[in-house]
N, C-alpha and C positions, 0 to 999 in steps of 0.2 A: 668598781669600788663599792663597798658596802659600808654604810654609816648607820650605826645604831643610836638609840637614845643615850643622851649624856647621863653619866652616873656621877652624882655628887656625894661626897662622904657624909653620911648621916642625914641626907635630905631626900624627900620625895619629889622627884623631878616633875611628875605629872601634875602636881599642884600648880595651878596657874593663877596669876603670873609669878614666876620666880623673880625676886627683886635683888639686884646687885647695886649697892649704893655706897657712896663715899666721895671724898674730894678728888678733884682732878689730880692734884699732887699732894703727897705727904710733905708738909712744909716744916713742921716741928712736932715733937713728941706731944706737946700739949694740944695742938690743933687736931692731931690724929685721934688722940684718946677722947677728947671732948666730943668730936663729931661722932665717933664710934659709939660712945655711951648713949648719946641722944638718939642715934639710929636704932640701937638695940632696944631702947625703951619704946620705940614705935613699931617694933616687931620685925625689923630687917634682920635677915639671917646671914647675909653675905656682905662683907665689907670690902670695898675696893679703894685703892690709892696707887697712883703712879709714883715710882721713886726714880726711875730713869726716864726722862722726858725728852723725846726727840722734838726739837723746835725747828721751825722753818729757817730761822737765821740764828747765828751765834750771838751770844750776849744776853739772851733771854734766860729765864729760870729753867734750868735743865734737870731739875730734881736734886734731891739730897743724896742720892746714891745708896750704897749698901747699908748705911746706918739706918735708913728707913725700914729695912727688914726687921730690925729689932723692935721698932715701934708697932709694926703689924703683928709681930709675934706676941707682943704685950696685949694688943687688942683681942687676939684669939684667946689668950689666957684669962683676960679680965671679963670679957663679954660672952665668950662661947661661940661667937660668930666665926664662920669660915672667912678666910682672908684671901684676897686676889690681888695680883699686880701684873703689870705689863713686862714682857721680856722681848729683847730684840737681838741678843747675841747669845752664844753658847755660854759665856761667862755669867750672863744674867740668869740663865736656866740653872746652872750649877748652884749659884748662890741662893736663888729663890727656893730651890728644892731642899738645900741644906738647912735653910732657915725655917722650913716647915710650912711653906705656903700651900694652900689647899687647891687653888685654881690659878692658872696662868692665862693671860690673853696676849695675842699677837696683834700689833697695831696695823693700821691701814698702809703706812709707808713700807713696813716690813713685809706685809702680805703681798705687795706688788713686786717684790724682788725675789726671783726664784733662787738665787744664790743664798740670800739670807734665810729663806724658808728651808732650804736643804741643810744649812748649818744648824738651824733650830731642830729640825727633824732628827738629825744625827745626835744632837745633844740630848734629846728627849727619848731616844731609843731605849726600850726596856722599861720605861716608866708607865704608870697608869694614872698619872695626875691629869685631871680634866684640863683641856686646852681649848680656848675659844679663839676663833680666827675672825678678825674684823675684815670687812670687804676691802679690797684694794682701793686706792684713791680714785682710780679711773673705772668707769663702768664696764668692766670686762668680766663676765660670768666665768669664762673658761680660766682666767687667771686665778679667780677665787677658788674654783674647783681644783686647779692645779696645786694651790697652796695646801688644800686639804689632802690631796693625793700624796704629796710628799710626806706628810705626817703619817697617814695610814700605811703607806709603803714601808715606813720605818717601824711599823708595829705600834704606833700611837693611835689607838682606836677610840679612846674616850674623848671625842672632839665634838664641838658645836660651833656655831657662827654668831657673829654680831653684825647687824646692819648699822653702820654709822654714817651712811650717806656717801655721795660721790662728789668730788670736787668739780667746780666749773669756774671759768673766768668771768662769767657774766653776772650782773646784778640779779638778785633773786630774793625771794622771801626767806629761804633757808640758807644756813651756812653751807650745808652740803645737801644736794638733792637726794631725797630718799629713793627715787626710782623703784617703787614697790614691785614692779613687774620682775625685777631681777631676783630678789629673794623668793618670789612666788615660783619662778621657774626652777630655782635651786631646790625648793621643797617638792616640786613635781618630780624632779629626777631622783631625789633622795627623801622619800616621804617620812622617814623616821628621824631626820636630822633635827636637833634642838636649836631653835633660833631665838636669839635675843635682839631687841631693838635698843639703840642708843639715841634717845631723843635729844639728849644734851648736845651731841655733836651734829646731829641733823639740823636742829633748829638754830643753835648758836645764841638763842635768847631764852631767858627764863619763861617768858609768857607762851612760848611755843611748846614747852615740854608736855603740858597736859594734853593738848589736841593731838600731838604726834603719838603720844603714848596710847591714846584711845584708838587712833588709826591702826597701830600695831596690834592691839587687842582684837579689833574688828577683823584683822587679817590672820588671826590665830597664831601670833607669835607666842612663844612659850614664856618669855620673860622680858624684863627691861633692865638695862644698865643705865642708871641715872646719877649724874654728878651732884653730890650734896656736901655742903661745907657749913661748919658752925657759924662762919662769918663770911658769906660769899663776896661781899663788897671789898674785902681785904685780901682775897685770894691772890696768890702770886702767878696763877695761870688760869686762863679761861674764866675769869670772874663773871662775865655776863651770862654764862650758861649754867651756873651752879645755883642751887636752891638750898634753903635751910632744911634740916630734918622735919621741921614742923610743916613746911609747905609741901615737902615730899609726901608726908603722911596724908595731908588733905588731898593732894593730887591722886594718890592711890585709892583713897576712899570714894572719889567721884568717878572712877572708871566703871564703865558698864560692860560687863562680861556676858556675851551672848552664848546661849546654849547651842550645842552642835546641831540640834535638830531644827533650828530656825530656818524657815524657807527663804528668808531674805538674805541669808549669808552670801550666797554665790553672786547675786546681783549687786550686793554691796561691794564685794571685791572688784567686780567688773567696773562699777561706777568710779571707784577710787583710781583704777587704772586709766579711765577716761579723763578724770580730773588731772592726773599726773601728766598725761600726754598733752592735754590742752595747755598746761603750764609750760611744758617744753616748747610747744608751738609758739606761744607768745614770746618766750625767751629768744627763740631763733628769729622771729620777726623783728624784735627790738634790735638784735645784732645786725640783721640785714639793713634795717633803716639807718643804723649808724654808718655802715659801709657806704650806703647810697649817699649819705650826707658828705662823706669824704670825697666820693667821686664827683659830687656836685661842686665842691670847693675847687677841685682840680680843673673841672670844665670852666668854672668862672674865671679862675686865674689864667687860663690858657685860651680864653675867648672861644670856647667850644659850645655848640648848641646843646641844650639840655636833652631834647628829644632827638634820638637817632633811630630813624624808622627801621633800618636794617637790623640793628641790634634788638629792637622791640619785637619784630616779627620772628627773629631767630629764637628769642627766649620763649615766646608763646608756643611755637611749633616744637621746639626741642623738649621743653618741659612736658608738653602734652604727650609726646611719644614715650618719654620716660615714665610718665604716669600709667600709660597703657601697659607698659612692660611689667608694672607692679599690680596689674589687675584693677586699676582705677579708671573710672569713666573718663573718657577723653574730654567731653564737654565740661565736666566738673572741674578737672584740672585746668582747663583753658580759662574758665571763669575765675578761678582762684588766682592764677598767675596774672591775669589781666588786672584784677583788683590790686594785687601787690605791686605790679609795675606802675600803675597809675598813682599809687601812694608814693612810690619812689620819685616819680616825675614831679609830683606836688612838692615834696621835700626839697628837691633841687631848685625848683622855680622860686621858692621862698627865701633862698639864700641871698 
């Protein structure tokens, strides 16, 4: 599969960063136009808004539907901005194209479903509209690539991707883990691919948008998709992760864009990967400790001893061998597992 640079109508894609901004959801004509005018005044060239909103549970705000397309069309006519919206079905594709949408994006839930992706690919067949594919909700690079392949195989060649982070059940700083190494590997395989970062969905909090945006720029992402609302506190969906056009403008002005020739770029990328892996390690250790606590409660309720020597020795030896098979030093793995098990014993003794 070959993926070329994204082509946006009337825009220079090589200008970095490309900014796509607008509310999570189109809620009313007034809200859409007010936000769009404020963003246009700040120099934003691409306006985004969701009109079909896939919610985790029924009963939430699921978007205004087709009527929102007329509002986006009015934004385009009034401000001259390109307009973008999310599609999840063939019907969405047909209606969005008929309404003159300039860019479509495919959400994380849809990207994870091969049947849905094939339906969209078939609906988009023969078009040259730019299509951006968000990463699937689970951290599976091959699934992400598979979604792109379905589009490319259908002749939809004007594609790019959006990193919106990956879901996890565990408590964490981010709403969705960025797992930067996954888009880095995607770009290694497809060097020309156009990559956006969605710091709003990664962070889930307004205060995290700026630092995540800077990380994306440090890793040479081509652009940012940021949720911006004229009155974020009153938003009908994802209020906590939306910022005003004024704050968006300030955020973008504080970004530091590094030159390609800077010698620190490669080590910066590697350090970010180390930071990310360390966060994952801590998350996993916290999960292990919670399970150890549950085991301790079971032992206490059933009058079982906390320390079971056979199990202890089995863990140390088995994990050391597993580590050796992964080219890790046996003594190093032994020391780590010993410290982890001792912490587990401590937790259970304190119950």
